[in-house]
Steps between C-alpha positions, in 0.01 A plus 500: 500500500122463493261206507132440455261273689319254303125543477439198718715632777324836493165331540618298796636806686182693446291213629719480814460868577128480457480208741711676767303834504191373691721349767682831551175691516358254752809540718469877485133480600581278796766745621259797476234310694748427775600861526137614506422250774798624700386859454151406615646339811703813572193720450301280736774526760500878465122507534522290816763734644289804410200342667704434814629858496144632459391295800792639702429856387132465593599369842744786548232749397259348750769520769568865413130587519469318830803687634351830384173417672680415823718813474198721432336379821820516703534742792827689529613609847693827520636734764602865492713455809215603729193289417389197302300515181345234280456539125364297211740417217320732258506787752122550488453407868706584806461542873725654764468458875647770720461684825613788717590537867552836670563484875508835684594634840444857621597706803313822591614765744271608779361799308333277237173340618602157371663191644814313399449169330557253220276380220487355153442796270434273204479122470407426141455191291496576129389294199537640151530372147359475148236283334444463128792734426306828521334479845705597805367444850601578856370408844661646811396445862630675812491283812610794716165681461225253410227717654610848392321759290401467136848620407706306758315175571634158409421485129725754330532445127250274324475572129529390138684708241459459125828579323412398144430852374765695316387828655504399867364274775157458660478402869189376682480423872654652813827682440683824582328810369731699267580792730836609640864407448564388856169313515561300181861421589500173693560515874794269429668784312399801712790704631343540846307261722176683429374727227465875556221660704304603190445134419184533709336658192605224262240243391644158563382171353146505365278266302460632148614492141804682364700566186872572486754559228862609484781602270871559552449842661138516617224298667123543525246317715131557574233301679151496645469370856252455780569620850470802731702819486737405783687188606396498867458161665212658693292508184256228605174624348455179305130569438570822308611558143877517485533752219698502178842624394665600176878500547781567254874563483740629235880492529789610282878474504604804294866442582661156491874432483734216587556656845146600591164647411228747598150376582187717489153382591142619526212312664132581550210334676127580495277337761120506482336424833187290459376521857318819601635497855838353411794626699872532438782479751874564470749425777865408515789372710856641493634266226533199730218244495576290805259687728146605413507848660434779247637845566269674251137409430213679326236282659199406289418773247132461412309602189779455244345488151821440308872559524803552280867427554794624295859386517825638363815284484865577450806279521850507364786254517862572417726209573476411871315825585123548476231751594128429521195712590120488478219743573137389544194716555151374581180704467175400671170641374230495767125534488390801705848583626817661372745300292821379661856485364773283649850439371838350572841456348840347556849538358803281554849427378690174507853387424660157450833488679594191299433649157171338402221696334124481556340280235204642307252341260167610349444797729592341835814405690617140485714260702850599615766249398827527695818502294666271756233295678567321826570133436693573184801660659336841545351718772171601336375849421479784753263794461436809714198729465331804654136609463274787600127432499194706588123448513240774547151392613396849616252702294225749580365409843618139482827437685612148424855614563823566315789258543864558402761221502867460420647155439854366469541154352768237444448197276724197466417281202686177579371349174235607254231339718633540855497844657548651845386856567500753783306829518523783749180707486486842661149637555573870454160643582130427529270797444163389635341765725279365775644148481741328737744446213531872424863622499622143545849401390696184559728229366445151359756237407385210282675205336396238246625165373364416156519203266303413188498192286 
């Protein structure tokens, strides 16, 4: 069934719809405005939170930068178990304070013109470190001999070393001249109480400039130094020119295995005397330094224009066993007189009863570290050694004397920095015609207590 609205009714409905539409639109507009206002409030809240977070982040960043600044300037204290060191956080600066004490006692039989006694062989204070990353420095002073010769007096090492080059290092100051295996190996790490007799020909510490470089199986060092040809403490001609030296050393380890190695070395030294009446003197004791009596002595050799020294080195280590030997020859060229040749050599063998092996690094021997140190449930490292040593200061009409020694040694390394040693030295013969020491032989017993830090 269908029906139709009358025209009047249609008009009334249309008019009602038209009147309602603006009201609906107005309501919709009001609702949209409310939502927009709410969104604006939410956005403002978010902006406030973001601003607060930015403030917090900025504060945290400032705190981090302040912490970095404090950390950068902080000093870190370290220890290697022996000495203290101080280092900046970036590692560009560091300093280490150390020292060395060697206390000796010696007993001579009646045939040796020396007296029993005790003495400090070395009493060092040592300061070393790095500045600005690439500059190493070292200052070492010996209180045992403050008034000794140029090579033994109080100031020992005093130098700067630049390490920023890829090809090697440059050293300026007073330091050990690069000559000889036994000479360059620290006295802390020497097998015997004293170096061999031929050490009398070795240039010790000198003021100069040097260059050194190294690889896995070779080292090279060269330097120019001031100083006379010999190391005698009697060299007191302070008003004369001291002369100049060119000194170099080359080493190689042609064989290197897990159990050992072979070391070969060659050293040379040229000295130019600057004083026309300069003299040279060589003299030596029987490998014990407690008494000043020398068994061989050339006396002052006048008119030396220049001199050369040559050294050959050999060493091998296989497990606890090692052999070491050096030969040194010195030639003196004189004005108006014949040239003179002197030489000396030593050879020795050593063995660790407790299984350790001699440590080696960059052409020299390093510190012995016991496998079972005292204080950590162990008994330290024990080493025995035997050496033959000879020095010949006779040539032409000059009879400074020839000295032959044999030495037996025992070392007890309680820890890697505490050592006790005993040496029995047998003076086999002195060949010095016309001197009271000619044909002399005798016995010496010496002991040492040593600690370094």
